[in-house]
C-alpha positions as CSV (number, residue, x, y, z in Angstrom):
1,M,28.0,63.9,12.5
2,Y,24.6,62.3,13.0
3,L,23.1,64.3,10.2
4,R,25.9,63.3,7.8
5,R,25.4,59.5,8.4
6,S,21.7,59.8,8.2
7,A,22.0,61.6,4.9
8,L,24.0,58.6,3.5
9,L,21.4,56.0,4.5
10,K,19.3,54.6,1.7
11,I,15.7,53.6,2.5
12,G,13.8,51.1,0.4
13,P,14.1,47.5,-0.8
14,L,17.5,45.9,-1.3
15,T,18.9,46.1,-4.8
16,V,20.5,43.3,-6.7
17,H,23.9,44.9,-6.2
18,E,23.5,45.2,-2.5
19,L,22.4,41.5,-2.3
20,S,25.5,40.5,-4.3
21,I,27.8,42.4,-2.0
22,A,26.2,41.0,1.1
23,T,26.5,37.4,-0.3
24,T,30.2,37.9,-1.1
25,D,30.9,39.3,2.4
26,I,29.0,36.5,4.2
27,C,30.8,33.9,2.1
28,R,34.2,35.5,2.9
29,I,33.4,35.5,6.6
30,V,32.3,31.8,6.5
31,Q,35.4,30.7,4.5
32,R,37.8,32.5,6.8
33,S,36.2,30.8,9.9
34,S,36.0,27.4,8.2
35,F,39.3,27.3,6.2
36,P,41.8,29.3,8.2
37,R,44.8,27.2,7.2
38,E,44.0,27.6,3.5
39,F,44.0,31.4,3.9
40,A,47.2,31.3,6.0
41,S,49.2,29.2,3.6
42,P,47.5,29.0,0.1
43,Q,50.5,27.2,-1.4
44,K,49.8,24.1,0.8
45,I,46.3,23.7,-0.4
46,L,47.3,21.5,-3.4
47,S,49.6,19.3,-1.3
48,E,48.5,15.7,-1.1
49,K,50.7,15.0,1.9
50,P,49.5,15.9,5.4
51,D,51.3,18.7,7.3
52,A,53.1,18.3,10.6
53,E,49.7,18.1,12.4
54,G,48.3,15.5,9.9
55,Y,46.0,18.0,8.2
56,V,45.1,17.5,4.5
57,S,43.1,20.3,2.9
58,P,39.6,19.3,1.7
59,L,40.0,21.8,-1.2
60,R,43.1,20.2,-2.8
61,K,41.1,18.8,-5.7
62,L,39.3,22.0,-6.4
63,N,42.3,24.1,-7.5
64,P,40.9,27.1,-5.6
65,K,41.5,30.7,-6.7
66,L,41.3,33.7,-4.4
67,K,39.3,36.5,-5.9
68,N,38.2,39.6,-3.9
69,G,39.1,37.8,-0.7
70,V,36.8,34.8,-1.6
71,L,37.8,31.3,-2.6
72,H,36.4,30.1,-5.9
73,V,36.8,26.8,-7.6
74,G,39.5,26.9,-10.2
75,G,38.6,23.7,-11.9
76,R,38.9,22.7,-15.6
77,L,35.9,24.4,-17.1
78,V,37.6,27.7,-18.0
79,N,36.6,27.3,-21.7
80,A,33.1,25.9,-21.1
81,P,30.3,28.1,-22.6
82,I,28.6,28.6,-19.2
83,S,28.3,31.6,-16.9
84,Q,31.2,32.9,-14.9
85,Q,29.5,31.8,-11.6
86,A,29.0,28.3,-12.9
87,R,32.7,28.0,-14.1
88,H,34.1,29.3,-10.8
89,P,31.5,28.8,-8.0
90,I,32.1,30.0,-4.4
91,I,33.4,27.3,-2.1
92,L,31.4,26.7,1.1
93,P,32.1,24.3,4.0
94,R,29.9,21.3,4.6
95,N,29.1,21.9,8.2
96,H,28.1,25.5,8.6
97,H,24.8,27.2,9.4
98,V,25.0,29.5,6.3
99,T,25.6,26.5,4.1
100,E,22.5,24.8,5.5
101,L,20.4,28.0,4.9
102,I,21.5,28.1,1.3
103,V,20.6,24.4,0.8
104,Q,17.2,25.0,2.4
105,H,16.6,28.0,0.2
106,Y,17.2,26.1,-3.0
107,H,15.3,23.1,-1.8
108,E,12.2,25.3,-1.2
109,Q,12.8,27.3,-4.4
110,Q,12.8,24.0,-6.4
111,G,9.5,22.8,-4.9
112,H,11.0,20.4,-2.3
113,I,12.5,18.3,-5.1
114,G,15.1,15.6,-4.5
115,P,18.8,16.1,-3.5
116,N,20.4,15.6,-6.9
117,Q,18.4,18.4,-8.6
118,V,18.9,20.7,-5.6
119,L,22.6,20.2,-5.7
120,S,22.7,20.8,-9.4
121,E,21.0,24.2,-8.9
122,I,23.3,25.1,-6.0
123,R,26.4,24.4,-8.1
124,Q,25.4,27.1,-10.5
125,K,26.7,29.6,-7.9
126,F,28.2,27.7,-4.9
127,W,30.4,24.6,-4.5
128,I,29.7,22.8,-1.2
129,V,32.4,20.4,0.0
130,H,30.9,16.9,0.1
131,G,27.8,18.6,-1.4
132,L,25.5,15.6,-1.9
133,A,25.8,14.3,1.7
134,T,25.2,17.9,2.9
135,V,22.1,18.3,0.8
136,K,20.7,15.0,1.9
137,R,21.3,15.8,5.5
138,V,19.5,19.2,5.2
139,I,16.6,17.8,3.2
140,G,16.3,14.9,5.6
141,R,15.4,17.5,8.3
142,C,12.8,19.3,6.2
143,I,9.5,19.3,8.1
144,K,7.3,19.4,5.0
145,C,9.1,16.6,3.2
146,R,9.0,14.4,6.3
147,R,5.3,15.0,6.6
148,W,4.5,14.4,2.9
149,N,6.8,11.3,2.6
150,A,5.9,9.8,6.0
151,Q,4.7,6.2,5.9
152,P,1.3,5.7,7.5
153,G,1.2,3.9,10.8
154,N,0.0,0.3,10.7
155,Q,-1.2,-1.5,13.7
156,K,-0.2,-5.0,14.5
157,M,-2.5,-7.6,12.9
158,A,-5.3,-8.7,15.2
159,P,-6.2,-12.3,16.0
160,L,-8.4,-14.0,13.5
161,P,-12.1,-14.2,14.4
162,A,-13.5,-17.5,15.6
163,A,-15.5,-17.8,12.3
164,R,-12.2,-18.1,10.4
165,V,-10.5,-20.8,12.6
166,T,-13.4,-23.0,13.9
167,P,-13.6,-26.4,12.1
168,G,-16.4,-28.9,12.0
169,E,-19.3,-26.5,11.1
170,P,-21.2,-27.0,7.8
171,P,-20.1,-24.9,4.8
172,F,-21.4,-21.4,4.6
173,S,-22.2,-21.2,8.3
174,H,-20.4,-17.9,8.5
175,V,-20.7,-16.0,5.3
176,G,-19.3,-12.7,4.1
177,I,-21.3,-10.8,1.5
178,D,-20.2,-8.2,-1.1
179,Y,-21.4,-6.7,-4.3
180,F,-19.5,-6.1,-7.6
181,G,-20.5,-4.6,-10.9
182,P,-22.2,-3.2,-12.8
183,L,-22.2,-5.9,-15.5
184,Y,-23.8,-4.9,-18.8
185,V,-26.0,-7.4,-20.6
186,K,-28.0,-7.3,-23.8
187,Y,-31.7,-6.4,-23.4
188,R,-33.8,-6.1,-26.5
189,R,-32.0,-3.5,-28.6
190,G,-30.1,-1.9,-25.8
191,T,-28.2,-2.8,-22.6
192,I,-29.1,-3.1,-19.0
193,K,-27.1,-3.3,-15.8
194,R,-26.8,-6.4,-13.6
195,Y,-24.8,-6.8,-10.4
196,G,-23.0,-9.7,-8.8
197,C,-23.7,-10.7,-5.1
198,V,-20.9,-12.8,-3.7
199,F,-21.3,-15.1,-0.7
200,T,-18.0,-16.2,0.8
201,C,-17.6,-19.0,3.4
202,L,-15.2,-17.6,6.0
203,A,-13.9,-21.1,7.1
204,I,-13.3,-23.1,3.9
205,R,-13.2,-20.0,1.6
206,A,-15.9,-21.3,-0.8
207,V,-17.7,-18.9,-3.1
208,H,-21.3,-18.7,-4.2
209,I,-22.3,-16.0,-6.8
210,E,-25.8,-14.7,-7.4
211,V,-26.8,-12.3,-10.1
212,A,-28.9,-9.4,-8.8
213,H,-31.0,-7.4,-11.3
214,D,-30.8,-4.2,-9.4
215,L,-29.5,-2.7,-6.1
216,S,-32.8,-2.5,-4.2
217,T,-33.4,-4.0,-0.8
218,D,-35.9,-6.5,-2.3
219,S,-33.4,-7.7,-4.9
220,F,-30.8,-8.3,-2.1
221,I,-33.4,-10.2,0.0
222,Q,-34.2,-12.5,-3.0
223,S,-30.5,-13.1,-3.7
224,V,-30.1,-14.2,-0.1
225,W,-33.2,-16.5,-0.3
226,R,-31.8,-18.1,-3.4
227,F,-28.4,-18.7,-1.7
228,I,-30.1,-20.2,1.4
229,S,-32.2,-22.5,-0.8
230,R,-29.1,-23.9,-2.4
231,R,-26.5,-23.8,0.3
232,G,-28.6,-23.9,3.5
233,P,-29.2,-21.2,6.1
234,P,-26.1,-19.6,7.6
235,T,-25.9,-18.6,11.2
236,H,-24.0,-15.3,10.7
237,L,-23.8,-12.9,7.8
238,Y,-21.0,-10.4,7.6
239,S,-20.8,-7.4,5.2
240,D,-19.4,-4.0,4.8
241,N,-21.4,-1.1,6.0
242,G,-23.5,0.3,3.1
243,T,-21.5,3.5,3.1
244,N,-18.0,2.0,2.6
245,F,-17.9,-0.6,-0.1
246,R,-14.3,-0.1,-1.0
247,G,-14.2,-2.0,-4.3
248,A,-17.6,-0.7,-5.5
249,E,-18.4,1.9,-8.1
250,T,-19.8,5.3,-7.1
251,E,-23.3,4.3,-8.2
252,L,-23.1,1.1,-6.2
253,K,-22.0,2.9,-3.1
254,Q,-24.8,5.4,-3.3
255,M,-27.5,2.7,-3.9
256,L,-26.3,0.4,-1.1
257,A,-26.3,3.3,1.3
258,K,-30.1,3.5,0.8
259,W,-30.7,-0.1,1.9
260,N,-33.3,-0.5,4.6
261,Q,-31.0,-2.3,6.9
262,A,-33.6,-2.6,9.7
263,F,-36.0,-4.4,7.2
264,I,-33.3,-6.8,6.1
265,N,-32.2,-7.5,9.6
266,G,-35.7,-8.3,10.6
267,K,-36.2,-10.7,7.7
268,L,-33.0,-12.5,8.5
269,S,-33.7,-12.7,12.2
270,R,-36.9,-14.7,11.5
271,R,-34.6,-17.4,10.1
272,N,-32.2,-17.2,13.1
273,I,-29.6,-15.5,10.9
274,Q,-27.6,-12.7,12.5
275,W,-26.3,-9.9,10.3
276,H,-23.0,-8.2,11.3
277,F,-21.8,-4.9,9.8
278,N,-18.2,-3.9,9.7
279,P,-17.6,-0.5,11.3
280,P,-18.0,2.6,9.1
281,A,-14.8,3.6,7.1
282,A,-13.3,0.1,7.8
283,S,-13.7,-1.8,4.6
284,H,-10.3,-3.4,5.2
285,A,-12.0,-5.5,7.8
286,G,-13.7,-7.3,4.9
287,G,-10.5,-8.4,3.2
288,V,-11.8,-12.0,2.8
289,W,-14.6,-11.1,0.4
290,E,-12.8,-8.1,-1.1
291,R,-10.1,-10.5,-2.4
292,M,-12.7,-12.7,-3.9
293,I,-14.1,-9.8,-5.8
294,R,-10.7,-9.2,-7.4
295,S,-10.4,-12.9,-8.4
296,I,-14.0,-12.8,-9.9
297,R,-13.3,-9.7,-11.9
298,K,-10.0,-11.2,-13.3
299,I,-11.7,-14.5,-14.3
300,L,-14.7,-12.8,-15.9
301,R,-12.4,-10.5,-17.8
302,S,-10.5,-13.5,-19.2
303,L,-13.7,-15.4,-20.1
304,L,-15.8,-12.6,-21.5
305,G,-13.4,-10.0,-22.6
306,N,-15.3,-7.2,-24.3
307,R,-18.2,-9.4,-25.4
308,L,-21.8,-8.3,-24.6
309,V,-23.9,-11.3,-23.5
310,D,-27.5,-11.8,-22.4
311,D,-28.8,-12.7,-18.9
312,E,-28.7,-16.4,-19.4
313,T,-25.1,-16.4,-20.7
314,L,-24.1,-14.1,-17.8
315,L,-25.6,-16.6,-15.4
316,T,-23.7,-19.4,-17.0
317,F,-20.4,-17.5,-16.8
318,T,-20.8,-16.6,-13.2
319,T,-21.5,-20.2,-12.4
320,E,-18.3,-21.1,-14.2
321,V,-16.4,-18.5,-12.2
322,E,-17.8,-20.0,-9.0
323,K,-16.6,-23.5,-10.1
324,I,-13.1,-22.2,-10.9
325,L,-12.8,-20.4,-7.5
326,N,-14.1,-23.4,-5.6
327,N,-11.4,-25.6,-7.3
328,R,-8.6,-23.4,-6.2
329,P,-6.1,-24.9,-3.7
330,L,-6.1,-23.7,-0.2
331,T,-2.8,-25.5,0.8
332,H,0.6,-25.7,-0.7
333,L,1.1,-27.5,-4.0
334,S,3.7,-30.2,-3.7
335,D,5.9,-31.6,-6.5
336,D,6.1,-34.9,-4.7
337,P,3.7,-37.4,-6.3
338,D,3.4,-39.2,-3.0
339,D,2.0,-36.2,-1.1
340,L,-1.7,-35.6,-0.7
341,E,-3.4,-33.4,-3.2
342,P,-4.1,-29.9,-2.0
343,L,-7.4,-29.1,-0.2
344,T,-10.0,-27.2,-2.2
345,P,-13.4,-25.9,-1.1
346,N,-15.0,-28.4,-3.5
347,H,-13.6,-31.3,-1.4
348,L,-16.3,-30.5,1.2
349,L,-18.9,-28.9,-1.0
350,L,-19.1,-31.8,-3.5
351,L,-17.5,-34.6,-1.4
352,R,-15.3,-35.6,-4.2
353,L,-13.2,-38.7,-3.7
354,N,-9.7,-37.9,-2.7
355,P,-7.5,-40.6,-4.3
356,C,-4.9,-40.3,-1.5
357,T,-7.3,-41.3,1.2
358,S,-9.0,-44.6,1.9
359,V,-12.8,-44.9,2.2
360,S,-12.6,-48.3,4.0
361,E,-11.6,-47.0,7.4
362,I,-13.0,-49.1,10.1
363,I,-13.6,-47.7,13.6
364,E,-14.8,-49.2,16.8
365,E,-17.8,-47.7,18.4
366,N,-19.5,-49.3,21.4
367,G,-17.6,-52.6,20.9
368,H,-18.9,-53.0,17.3
369,H,-17.0,-52.5,14.0
370,R,-18.9,-50.1,11.7
371,R,-17.9,-48.6,8.4
372,R,-18.5,-44.8,8.1
373,T,-20.5,-43.5,5.2
374,E,-18.6,-41.8,2.5
375,T,-20.1,-38.4,3.4
376,Q,-19.1,-38.6,7.0
377,H,-15.7,-39.9,6.0
378,F,-15.0,-37.1,3.5
379,A,-16.2,-34.4,5.9
380,T,-14.1,-35.8,8.7
381,E,-11.0,-36.2,6.6
382,F,-11.5,-32.6,5.2
383,W,-11.6,-31.0,8.6
384,K,-8.6,-33.1,9.8
385,R,-6.5,-31.9,6.9
386,W,-8.0,-28.3,7.2
387,V,-6.8,-28.1,10.8
388,R,-3.4,-29.7,10.0
389,E,-2.5,-28.1,6.7
390,Y,-4.6,-24.9,6.1
391,L,-5.0,-23.5,9.6
392,P,-1.3,-23.2,10.3
393,T,-0.9,-21.0,7.2
394,L,-3.0,-18.4,8.9
395,L,-0.7,-18.2,11.9
396,E,2.0,-15.9,10.4
397,Q,1.5,-12.2,10.4
398,Q,2.0,-11.3,6.7
399,R,2.3,-7.5,7.4
400,S,2.3,-5.0,10.3
401,V,4.2,-7.2,12.6
402,Q,5.1,-4.3,14.9
403,K,2.6,-2.3,17.0
404,T,2.5,1.4,16.3
405,P,1.9,3.7,19.2
406,R,-1.3,5.5,18.9
407,K,0.3,8.9,19.2
408,Y,2.1,8.4,15.8
409,M,-1.0,7.3,13.9
410,N,-2.4,10.7,13.1
411,K,0.9,12.4,12.2
């Protein structure tokens, strides 16, 4: 007896016919365990009314047909020019392990595509009751999709540094530095590259732009000296690390990484200027000056377009960009004509007269009435309004309001 059975066994890979028979048998077993009432009384499948126990068949709209002991969709596509399997797919329940395995198989076969396309492919052979919800549920548990589509963890926004929120200090006391470019200018019969060096006041958000002729350490030092000669010496300079200028071109990154940082730091220290570097791979920490780079590029693009200019014209245009940015409002623009005009960096840089304030304020000092000078008055009024109007706008957390546990950051 043992020899007879072993003689009937076939050894080798499964054939298409064997896989088809196995699929039919598995579907028959799944249907009989999931739809026992439909097999017990097929005539009640199409009934819209519940039976004595309140049961309504989920297959009533499918007009099922029994073929070889397996329920197929009857449907209305008998005359459609499609395959027999697509006209009468095999019915499967929504909550069954075999159904989930079939959905997972088609999901992986289609390259982890979305639920609609997966369901479309499944219906060429199978009809799952409440198919879209079932497919979404199975795809939602796919490990690869969850890893690929996962949102990166964001930590809660940190408190602003003291340099951003301390009033009363001179403009450009705390300065952020960044480079942008290259900018092409006419030189003899050809072109040559120039670069922009941006100095941003962290408190009043004023901007100063210098044009650097190259990316060497000496050129940077000269740009800083020109800035100091016009704006006065800052106390602290902040910049991205030379290896992680986020908005810079590849060439700019490579050249700035070669800066002699020790030499620059020594030069600045002699003038009581402290230079701070952001941590490596943390260019987001310099968002204040990165945002200024975006605005400068936008204005230059609108002013110059595709025109090629010389050095002198480029210097004029960068100065015009500086003026435009320093005239931008820092506070809310009101439609009420009785409200104060919005604060701008130029209110402190140029000490322009604010028509909504009076310059004849009289104060009492040491028992005597003295009139403030216009410079003192404008500066005092600016910082009062800066604290009252601009500083509260920095209070809200614009993004990342929830703290993400560290264990989820690297997933």
